C-alpha positions as CSV (number, residue, x, y, z in Angstrom):
1,M,108.7,-81.6,77.1
2,S,105.2,-80.5,75.1
3,R,102.7,-78.3,76.2
4,S,99.9,-81.4,76.4
5,L,102.2,-83.9,78.2
6,S,102.8,-81.2,81.0
7,S,99.4,-80.5,81.4
8,G,98.6,-84.2,81.5
9,L,101.1,-84.7,84.3
10,R,99.9,-81.8,86.2
11,S,96.3,-83.2,85.9
12,L,97.0,-86.1,87.5
13,Q,97.9,-84.8,91.2
14,P,98.3,-81.0,90.5
15,A,98.5,-79.8,94.0
16,A,101.6,-81.7,94.7
17,F,103.9,-79.8,92.7
18,G,103.3,-77.0,95.3
19,A,103.0,-73.0,94.4
20,E,105.6,-70.7,92.8
21,P,106.2,-67.6,95.3
22,T,104.6,-64.7,93.9
23,G,103.9,-61.0,95.4
24,A,105.6,-59.7,98.4
25,R,107.1,-63.3,99.0
26,L,108.8,-63.3,95.4
27,E,110.0,-59.4,96.3
28,R,111.6,-60.7,99.4
29,I,113.4,-63.6,97.4
30,R,114.8,-61.2,95.0
31,K,116.0,-58.8,97.6
32,S,118.2,-61.9,99.6
33,P,121.6,-61.5,99.4
34,N,121.7,-65.3,98.3
35,F,119.9,-64.5,95.4
36,A,121.3,-63.8,92.2
37,D,121.0,-64.3,88.3
38,G,117.3,-65.4,88.9
39,S,117.7,-68.0,91.3
40,F,119.3,-68.6,94.9
41,Q,123.1,-69.5,95.0
42,N,124.9,-72.0,96.8
43,P,127.7,-70.6,99.2
44,E,130.2,-72.5,97.1
45,G,130.0,-73.7,93.6
46,A,128.0,-77.0,92.9
47,R,126.8,-79.0,89.9
48,T,123.1,-79.7,90.9
49,R,122.6,-82.3,87.7
50,P,124.5,-85.6,87.5
51,D,128.3,-85.4,86.4
52,G,129.2,-87.6,83.4
53,S,127.4,-89.6,80.9
54,M,123.8,-90.4,81.9
55,I,124.1,-93.5,79.8
56,E,126.9,-94.8,82.2
57,F,124.9,-93.9,85.3
58,A,121.8,-95.8,83.5
59,K,123.9,-99.1,83.2
60,V,125.1,-98.5,86.8
61,Y,121.4,-98.0,88.2
62,F,119.8,-100.4,86.2
63,R,121.9,-103.3,86.7
64,K,120.5,-106.1,88.1
65,E,123.1,-107.5,90.8
66,E,123.5,-103.7,92.0
67,R,120.0,-102.9,92.0
68,V,119.3,-105.9,94.2
69,L,121.7,-104.4,96.8
70,R,119.6,-101.2,97.0
71,A,117.2,-102.5,99.1
72,P,116.8,-104.8,102.0
73,A,116.3,-108.7,101.3
74,G,114.1,-108.8,104.6
75,T,112.0,-106.7,107.1
76,V,113.6,-103.9,108.0
77,P,113.4,-103.8,112.1
78,V,111.4,-100.9,113.0
79,H,111.3,-99.7,116.8
80,P,107.2,-99.9,118.2
81,T,107.3,-96.6,119.1
82,T,104.3,-95.1,120.8
83,L,102.9,-92.1,122.1
84,A,103.1,-93.2,125.5
85,D,107.0,-93.6,125.1
86,L,107.0,-90.0,123.9
87,S,105.1,-89.1,126.7
88,K,107.7,-89.8,129.4
89,P,109.9,-86.8,130.2
90,S,113.5,-87.0,129.1
91,V,116.2,-87.3,131.9
92,S,118.2,-84.8,130.3
93,G,116.3,-82.4,128.6
94,L,117.0,-83.5,125.1
95,R,115.7,-86.9,123.3
96,I,116.3,-87.5,120.0
97,T,113.8,-90.1,118.0
98,W,115.0,-90.7,114.2
99,M,111.5,-91.7,112.3
100,G,113.5,-92.6,109.0
101,H,115.2,-91.0,106.2
102,S,115.3,-86.9,107.4
103,S,112.2,-87.2,109.7
104,V,113.2,-86.5,113.3
105,L,111.5,-85.6,116.6
106,A,113.7,-83.6,119.0
107,E,112.5,-82.7,122.2
108,I,114.7,-80.1,123.6
109,D,114.3,-78.2,126.8
110,G,110.3,-78.6,126.7
111,A,110.1,-77.8,123.0
112,R,108.7,-80.5,120.5
113,V,110.5,-79.9,117.0
114,L,110.0,-82.1,113.9
115,F,112.2,-81.9,111.2
116,D,111.5,-82.8,107.5
117,P,108.5,-85.0,108.2
118,V,107.5,-87.5,105.6
119,W,105.0,-90.4,106.3
120,G,103.7,-91.2,102.8
121,D,104.6,-94.2,100.9
122,R,106.2,-92.4,98.2
123,C,108.5,-89.4,97.8
124,S,106.8,-88.6,94.6
125,P,104.3,-86.3,93.2
126,F,102.3,-89.2,92.0
127,P,100.7,-92.0,94.3
128,F,101.3,-94.7,91.6
129,A,105.2,-94.2,90.9
130,G,108.5,-92.8,92.7
131,P,110.7,-94.3,95.4
132,K,108.4,-96.4,97.9
133,R,109.3,-96.8,101.2
134,L,111.1,-99.7,102.3
135,H,110.1,-99.9,106.2
136,P,106.7,-98.5,107.6
137,A,106.6,-95.2,109.5
138,P,107.2,-96.1,113.0
139,L,103.9,-94.9,114.3
140,P,101.1,-93.1,112.7
141,L,101.6,-89.5,112.3
142,A,98.5,-88.7,114.7
143,A,100.3,-90.6,117.5
144,L,103.1,-88.6,117.7
145,G,101.4,-86.1,119.7
146,P,101.4,-82.4,119.9
147,V,104.5,-80.8,117.8
148,D,105.6,-76.9,118.4
149,V,107.3,-76.6,115.6
150,V,107.7,-78.1,112.1
151,V,111.1,-77.6,110.5
152,I,111.6,-78.0,106.6
153,S,115.1,-78.1,104.7
154,H,113.8,-77.6,101.5
155,D,110.9,-78.5,98.9
156,H,112.3,-82.0,97.6
157,Y,109.8,-84.5,97.8
158,D,111.7,-86.6,100.1
159,H,111.5,-84.0,102.6
160,L,108.4,-82.1,102.1
161,D,105.4,-84.5,101.9
162,M,102.3,-82.9,100.9
163,P,99.8,-85.1,102.8
164,T,101.9,-84.9,105.9
165,I,101.8,-81.1,105.9
166,K,98.2,-81.3,105.1
167,A,98.0,-83.4,108.2
168,L,99.7,-81.4,110.6
169,A,97.9,-77.9,109.3
170,D,94.9,-79.2,110.8
171,T,97.0,-78.9,114.1
172,D,98.0,-76.0,116.0
173,T,102.0,-76.3,114.8
174,V,104.0,-73.8,113.7
175,F,106.1,-74.1,110.5
176,A,109.6,-72.8,110.1
177,V,110.6,-73.2,106.3
178,P,113.6,-71.6,104.2
179,L,112.6,-68.6,102.0
180,G,109.9,-69.3,99.5
181,V,109.1,-72.8,100.7
182,G,105.9,-70.9,102.4
183,A,104.2,-70.7,99.3
184,H,103.8,-74.7,98.6
185,L,102.4,-74.5,102.2
186,E,100.1,-72.1,101.8
187,H,98.9,-73.7,98.6
188,W,98.3,-76.7,101.1
189,G,96.1,-75.1,103.7
190,V,98.6,-73.9,105.8
191,P,97.6,-70.7,107.3
192,A,99.9,-67.6,106.7
193,D,100.2,-66.4,110.2
194,R,101.4,-70.0,111.0
195,L,104.8,-69.8,109.2
196,R,108.1,-68.5,110.2
197,E,109.9,-67.8,106.6
198,L,113.5,-67.4,106.8
199,D,116.4,-66.4,104.9
200,W,120.0,-67.8,106.1
201,H,121.2,-66.7,109.1
202,E,117.6,-65.3,110.2
203,E,116.2,-66.6,113.2
204,T,113.0,-67.0,115.0
205,K,111.6,-68.2,118.5
206,V,108.8,-70.7,119.0
207,A,108.0,-72.5,122.2
208,G,111.1,-71.0,124.2
209,V,113.7,-72.5,121.7
210,T,115.6,-70.4,118.7
211,L,115.5,-72.0,115.2
212,T,118.1,-70.5,112.9
213,A,118.4,-71.3,109.1
214,T,122.3,-71.5,108.3
215,P,123.6,-72.5,104.8
216,A,123.6,-75.7,103.1
217,R,125.1,-76.5,99.6
218,H,122.2,-78.3,97.7
219,F,119.2,-76.9,95.4
220,C,115.5,-77.1,95.2
221,G,112.4,-77.9,93.2
222,R,109.7,-79.9,92.8
223,G,107.4,-78.6,89.7
224,L,107.8,-79.2,85.9
225,R,109.6,-76.1,85.9
226,N,111.9,-75.8,88.4
227,A,112.0,-71.8,88.7
228,Q,114.9,-72.0,91.9
229,H,112.9,-69.7,93.9
230,T,112.8,-71.6,97.0
231,L,115.6,-71.8,99.4
232,W,117.3,-74.5,101.0
233,A,118.7,-74.9,104.5
234,S,120.3,-76.8,107.6
235,W,118.8,-75.8,110.8
236,V,120.0,-74.9,114.3
237,V,117.8,-75.4,117.2
238,T,118.9,-73.6,120.1
239,G,117.0,-73.9,123.9
240,P,118.0,-72.8,127.3
241,D,120.3,-75.8,127.8
242,H,120.8,-77.5,124.6
243,R,121.3,-76.8,120.9
244,V,120.8,-79.3,118.0
245,Y,121.7,-79.2,114.0
246,H,119.9,-80.5,111.2
247,S,121.6,-80.8,108.1
248,G,119.1,-81.1,105.8
249,D,120.1,-82.2,102.2
250,T,123.9,-80.6,101.5
251,G,127.1,-81.5,100.2
252,Y,130.4,-80.9,102.0
253,F,131.6,-77.2,102.2
254,Q,133.5,-75.0,104.2
255,G,130.7,-73.3,106.0
256,F,130.2,-76.1,108.4
257,K,133.2,-74.7,110.3
258,E,131.6,-71.4,110.2
259,I,128.3,-72.4,111.4
260,G,130.2,-74.6,114.2
261,A,132.2,-71.2,115.1
262,E,128.7,-69.4,115.3
263,H,126.6,-71.9,116.7
264,G,128.5,-75.0,118.3
265,P,128.8,-77.2,119.5
266,F,126.2,-79.2,119.6
267,D,124.4,-81.9,122.1
268,V,123.8,-83.9,118.6
269,T,124.2,-83.3,115.1
270,M,121.9,-85.2,112.7
271,I,123.8,-85.2,109.4
272,Q,122.9,-86.5,105.9
273,I,125.0,-89.2,104.9
274,G,123.1,-91.2,102.2
275,A,121.9,-90.9,98.7
276,Y,125.4,-89.8,97.4
277,S,126.8,-90.7,94.2
278,E,130.0,-89.8,92.2
279,Y,127.2,-88.5,89.4
280,W,126.2,-85.7,91.9
281,P,129.3,-85.4,94.5
282,D,128.6,-81.4,95.4
283,I,124.9,-81.8,96.6
284,H,124.8,-85.0,98.9
285,M,127.7,-86.2,101.3
286,T,129.2,-89.6,101.6
287,P,129.7,-91.0,105.3
288,E,132.8,-89.9,105.0
289,E,132.2,-86.2,104.3
290,G,129.1,-86.0,106.9
291,M,131.7,-87.4,109.6
292,R,133.8,-84.4,108.6
293,A,131.3,-82.2,108.8
294,H,130.4,-83.3,112.0
295,L,133.8,-82.4,113.6
296,D,133.6,-79.2,112.0
297,L,130.3,-78.2,113.4
298,Q,131.7,-78.3,117.1
299,G,133.6,-75.0,116.8
300,G,136.3,-76.7,119.1
301,P,136.3,-80.1,121.2
302,V,133.7,-82.5,120.1
303,S,130.4,-82.4,122.2
304,G,127.8,-84.6,121.4
305,P,127.2,-87.9,119.2
306,M,126.3,-87.6,115.6
307,L,123.0,-89.5,114.2
308,P,123.1,-90.3,110.5
309,I,119.9,-89.1,108.4
310,H,118.8,-89.6,104.8
311,W,119.5,-93.6,104.7
312,A,117.6,-96.7,104.8
313,T,113.9,-95.7,104.1
314,F,114.0,-94.6,100.3
315,N,116.1,-96.0,97.5
316,L,117.6,-92.8,95.7
317,A,121.2,-93.6,94.9
318,P,123.6,-96.3,92.9
319,H,125.1,-97.2,96.3
320,P,123.6,-100.5,98.5
321,W,121.5,-99.9,101.3
322,T,123.6,-101.0,103.9
323,E,126.8,-99.2,103.0
324,P,125.9,-95.6,104.7
325,G,125.5,-97.5,108.1
326,E,128.4,-99.5,107.5
327,H,130.7,-96.6,106.5
328,S,129.3,-94.5,109.4
329,A,130.0,-96.9,111.7
330,D,133.5,-96.9,110.5
331,Q,134.3,-93.5,110.1
332,A,133.5,-93.2,113.7
333,R,135.7,-95.8,115.0
334,R,138.5,-94.1,112.8
335,S,137.6,-90.6,114.4
336,A,137.1,-91.8,117.8
337,A,133.6,-89.8,117.7
338,R,130.1,-90.9,119.2
339,L,127.7,-92.4,117.2
340,A,124.1,-93.0,117.5
341,L,122.6,-95.8,115.2
342,P,119.1,-96.2,116.3
343,R,116.6,-98.2,114.9
344,P,113.7,-96.1,113.1
345,G,111.5,-94.9,115.7
346,E,113.9,-96.0,118.7
347,P,114.3,-92.7,120.9
348,F,117.6,-92.0,122.7
349,E,119.2,-89.3,124.9
350,P,122.6,-88.0,123.5
351,S,124.1,-87.4,126.7
352,A,123.7,-91.0,127.6
353,E,126.4,-93.0,128.7
354,S,125.5,-95.9,126.5
355,L,123.8,-95.1,122.7
356,P,122.3,-97.2,120.5
357,T,125.1,-98.8,118.1
358,D,123.9,-102.1,116.9
359,H,124.1,-102.9,113.2
360,W,120.1,-103.4,113.0
361,W,120.3,-103.3,109.1
362,R,122.1,-106.5,109.1
363,L,118.9,-108.3,110.3
364,A,117.1,-107.2,106.7
365,A,120.1,-107.3,104.3
366,A,121.9,-110.3,102.4
367,V,125.2,-111.3,103.9
368,P,127.8,-110.1,102.1
369,A,130.2,-112.7,99.8
370,G,133.1,-112.1,102.3
371,G,130.9,-111.8,105.1
372,W,130.1,-108.7,107.7
373,P,133.3,-106.6,109.0
374,V,134.0,-107.2,112.5
375,V,132.1,-105.2,114.8
376,D,134.6,-103.5,117.5
377,A,134.2,-103.6,121.3
378,G,131.6,-100.9,122.3
379,E,129.3,-101.8,119.5
380,T,126.5,-104.0,119.2
381,E,126.6,-107.0,116.6
382,V,123.3,-108.5,115.8
383,V,122.7,-112.2,115.4
384,V,121.3,-112.6,111.7
385,A,119.6,-115.8,111.2
386,G,120.3,-118.6,109.1
């Protein structure tokens, strides 16, 4: 990239690119056991660039008939969450509200933990370009109420949103982030004393819960020069009575079994099952791999349900918009695992006898030529008008 083009792009919205780690933070990164040869390393080998011909990928990605299927045909049904709903105490002590994509509010044993909050309209450094929201956020960020800790999995734009972070920086919340990511947050106004910056297997305590950064198989970067100096992570949150897992972005790897053996079983797992492709098989899981990860993470008999995340909100891959939901439901049937399929903004308690399972995405999608697969007993089929 030419110097003039690089400077021109930075001048459009320089702050959104964040900041590279320097000083003591960079020294800590270089001493990390997960850092070698100038960059953070995956727990298993992973190709982080598209595999195969970019020409073939472009043909698939821009083919008109397939492009239409990658977005909803109608309005996505969003649950009208209110602060009053979230102010009611949960019956079990654990309540989960998926806000879309990988943004999840976990109310666990009295603590309010917000994972990967993205309230922006685009996951991009530019307000005029990049993947745009396919549905609105279920409620304004200001209506969410106080949050004890914001947890970030990595620094990609669909997980780390500058406008959202700036808004949260004006509150009293603590931020738990992987090693190196704190440089971005400080650049955007988060005070250093409200940052908890962790390497894999390190932990911190906030509001009575323990947050542990655990390995993931992915990569990092949001600037024009990707120096690979910020870590990516999955997260375990453990309270006095409950424990939850958030995968962040990751390819499938054997480390799920190790995480499960050390920290499982979980009352709920939040597992990335969207934005996968044969062109990047090592860094994002398919629904089939996501279910394998969920089962691996239990460390024994399966405990709580799986919540599919990282789908339905942004168009980031060639697969149809409905496919992650349909395939996740199919995998749950095949494995007899409990699965929660809430609409964006719909709170649920993982221990409840009845979980949200209606195939709500069908309300917003074009009916396939062969019709929708039959929904088994125990799941709720939505009635599609027309």
